[in-house]
C-alpha positions in Angstrom: 53.7 1.2 -12.6 53.2 -1.8 -14.9 49.7 -1.9 -16.4 47.7 -5.1 -15.8 46.8 -7.1 -18.9 43.2 -6.3 -20.1 42.0 -9.8 -19.5 43.2 -9.8 -15.9 41.6 -6.4 -15.3 38.3 -7.7 -16.6 38.5 -10.8 -14.5 39.1 -8.7 -11.4 36.1 -6.5 -12.2 33.9 -9.6 -12.8 35.1 -11.0 -9.4 34.4 -7.7 -7.7 30.9 -7.7 -9.2 30.2 -11.2 -8.0 31.5 -10.5 -4.5 29.3 -7.4 -4.4 26.2 -9.5 -5.4 27.0 -12.0 -2.7 27.2 -9.3 -0.1 24.0 -7.7 -1.3 22.2 -11.0 -1.2 23.4 -11.8 2.3 22.7 -8.4 3.9 19.7 -7.0 2.1 21.7 -3.8 1.0 20.8 -2.1 -2.2 24.2 -2.3 -3.7 27.9 -2.1 -3.0 29.0 1.4 -2.0 25.4 2.6 -1.7 24.0 4.1 1.5 21.4 1.7 3.0 19.7 4.7 4.7 19.4 6.7 1.5 15.7 7.9 1.2 14.8 6.6 4.7 13.8 8.4 7.9 17.3 8.1 9.2 16.7 5.9 12.3 18.9 3.2 10.8 21.9 5.4 11.7 20.9 5.6 15.4 22.0 3.4 18.2 19.7 0.5 19.2 18.7 2.4 22.4 17.9 5.5 20.4 15.9 3.6 17.9 13.8 2.0 20.6 13.2 5.3 22.3 12.3 7.0 19.1 9.8 4.3 18.0 8.2 4.2 21.5 7.7 8.0 21.4 6.0 8.0 18.0 3.9 5.0 18.9 2.6 6.5 22.1 1.9 9.8 20.3 -0.2 8.1 17.6 -4.0 8.4 17.9 -4.7 4.9 16.7 -3.2 1.5 15.8 -4.3 -1.9 14.6 -2.8 -4.8 16.4 -3.1 -8.3 14.9 -1.5 -11.7 15.5 -1.1 -14.0 18.5 0.1 -13.6 22.1 0.8 -16.3 24.7 -0.2 -15.4 28.2 0.4 -17.9 31.0 0.5 -20.7 28.5 -2.7 -19.7 26.8 -2.7 -18.4 23.2 -4.9 -15.5 22.2 -5.3 -14.5 18.5 -6.0 -10.8 18.3 -7.3 -8.4 15.7 -7.8 -5.1 17.6 -8.2 -1.5 16.6 -7.1 0.7 19.5 -7.2 4.4 20.4 -6.8 6.4 23.6 -10.3 6.0 25.0 -10.9 2.3 24.1 -10.8 -0.3 21.3 -12.7 -2.8 19.3 -12.0 -6.1 17.6 -11.9 -9.9 17.9 -10.2 -12.3 20.2 -9.9 -16.1 19.7 -8.9 -18.4 22.4 -9.2 -22.2 22.6 -11.5 -22.3 19.6 -13.8 -19.6 21.0 -14.1 -16.2 19.2 -15.6 -13.2 20.7 -15.6 -9.5 20.0 -14.6 -6.8 22.5 -15.7 -3.2 22.5 -14.6 -0.6 25.1 -15.7 3.0 25.1 -14.1 4.9 27.9 -14.7 2.6 31.0 -17.6 0.7 29.5 -16.7 -2.8 28.3 -18.9 -5.0 26.1 -18.4 -8.6 25.0 -20.2 -10.0 22.0 -20.3 -13.6 21.0 -22.6 -16.3 19.6 -24.7 -18.7 21.6 -22.1 -21.5 21.6 -19.7 -19.2 23.5 -22.2 -18.8 26.3 -23.4 -22.4 26.5 -21.7 -25.4 28.1 -21.5 -29.0 26.9 -23.5 -30.1 29.9 -25.8 -27.1 29.9 -29.5 -27.8 30.7 -32.4 -26.5 28.7 -32.7 -23.4 30.8 -29.0 -22.5 30.3 -29.2 -23.3 26.6 -32.2 -21.0 26.2 -30.5 -18.2 28.1 -27.4 -18.6 26.0 -29.6 -18.3 22.9 -30.8 -15.0 24.1 -27.2 -13.7 24.4 -26.4 -14.8 20.8 -25.0 -11.7 19.0 -25.8 -9.3 21.9 -23.4 -6.9 23.5 -23.0 -8.1 27.1 -21.9 -5.3 29.4 -19.2 -6.4 31.8 -19.2 -4.6 35.2 -16.0 -2.9 36.1 -15.7 -4.8 39.4 -15.9 -8.2 37.7 -12.6 -10.2 37.3 -13.4 -10.6 33.6 -13.3 -6.9 33.2 -9.7 -6.7 34.4 -8.7 -9.6 32.2 -10.4 -8.5 29.0 -10.1 -4.8 29.1 -6.3 -5.0 28.8 -6.9 -6.2 25.2 -8.6 -2.8 24.5 -6.0 -0.6 26.2 -3.6 1.0 23.7 -1.2 2.4 26.2 -1.0 -0.7 28.4 -0.5 -3.0 25.4 2.2 -0.9 23.8 4.0 -0.4 27.0 4.3 -4.2 27.5 4.9 -5.1 23.8 7.5 -2.6 22.8 10.0 -3.6 25.4 12.7 -6.0 24.3 14.6 -8.0 27.0 18.3 -8.1 27.4 21.1 -6.3 25.5 19.8 -4.3 22.5 21.3 -4.6 19.0 20.4 -4.1 15.4 20.1 -7.0 13.0 20.1 -5.5 9.5 17.4 -4.2 7.2 14.3 -6.1 6.4 11.0 -5.6 4.5 7.6 -6.1 6.1 4.5 -6.0 3.9 6.4 -3.7 1.4 7.8 -1.4 4.1 11.5 -1.2 4.6 12.5 -1.8 8.2 15.4 -2.1 10.6 15.3 -4.9 13.1 16.1 -4.5 16.8 16.9 -7.6 18.9 17.2 -8.3 22.6 19.9 -10.8 23.5 20.4 -11.8 19.9 16.7 -12.5 19.4 16.0 -14.6 22.5 14.7 -11.4 24.2 12.4 -10.6 21.2 12.7 -8.8 17.9 11.1 -5.5 16.7 11.0 -4.3 13.2 10.9 -0.5 12.9 9.8 1.4 9.8 12.5 3.2 7.8 9.8 4.9 5.8 7.9 8.0 7.1 7.7 8.0 10.9 9.6 5.2 12.7 6.6 3.2 13.8 7.0 -0.4 15.0 5.5 -2.7 12.4 6.3 -6.3 13.6 7.1 -7.8 17.0 8.3 -11.2 17.9 7.9 -11.6 21.6 10.6 -13.2 23.8 10.3 -16.9 24.7 8.0 -17.8 21.8 5.2 -15.7 23.4 3.7 -14.7 20.0 4.1 -12.5 16.9 2.2 -9.3 16.3 1.8 -6.9 13.4 1.2 -3.2 14.1 -0.5 -1.3 11.3 -2.8 1.5 10.4 -1.0 4.0 12.7 -3.0 7.1 13.0 -5.8 5.8 10.8 -9.2 7.0 12.3 -12.0 4.7 13.1 -15.3 5.2 15.0 -15.8 3.9 18.5 -19.4 4.1 19.8 -21.5 2.3 22.4 -24.0 -0.2 21.1 -27.7 0.7 21.0 -29.6 -0.2 24.2 -31.7 -2.8 22.4 -28.5 -4.6 21.5 -27.1 -4.6 25.1 -27.5 -7.1 28.0 -26.3 -6.2 31.5 -23.8 -8.9 32.6 -24.4 -8.4 36.3 -28.1 -8.9 36.3 -28.9 -11.1 33.3 -26.0 -13.4 32.5 -26.9 -17.0 33.3 -25.0 -18.6 36.2 -22.3 -21.1 35.1 
């Protein structure tokens, strides 16, 4: 076999290096010939269906999670920052410019907001005075009230995860990513139109970022298994919704 001239060999090596750099830049791999799953938890080697099943299993088994971002429900956008566990949750919800805090311990749901949340633009003096008394108080919402069903869902870990971790349409993987310094693999439903889910390649394969189908919001899932306290407010800080909330 005739040996290639040294200059041509070097040019080919340079070209190969350049092509390798181009591939690495385009796909997020660590380098040509390197295993993108080296040093990971290995879920990147699984099928999309297996990855989704694995991440759902570890998410459901985790004691706690923090969920933050925005969701769109029936055309209404809710910004959430909730810490959730099996028997309840706590955090803030913002909708249409109003921010309030939710606290649920077992089946007891409390809503806390400032006076402006409880008042109305056309409120009379009596209503304004009543709203002032609710400022910063934990208002207990009775279980039979429609508001309980609507708001308690934001504090229910199992219900939220069951709805959020489902991608719509045909599942596929869409390469490796990085979310807040965590290496992830991305799952898509119907090439992204059915939502995307980034799953951690480090440690346990927890979901870390979700883009919901149809532009229905983006959420981050963090602090998996990180403990936090969940206690009912003191009686002096509580107002009973059913008996004392002013009529609107």
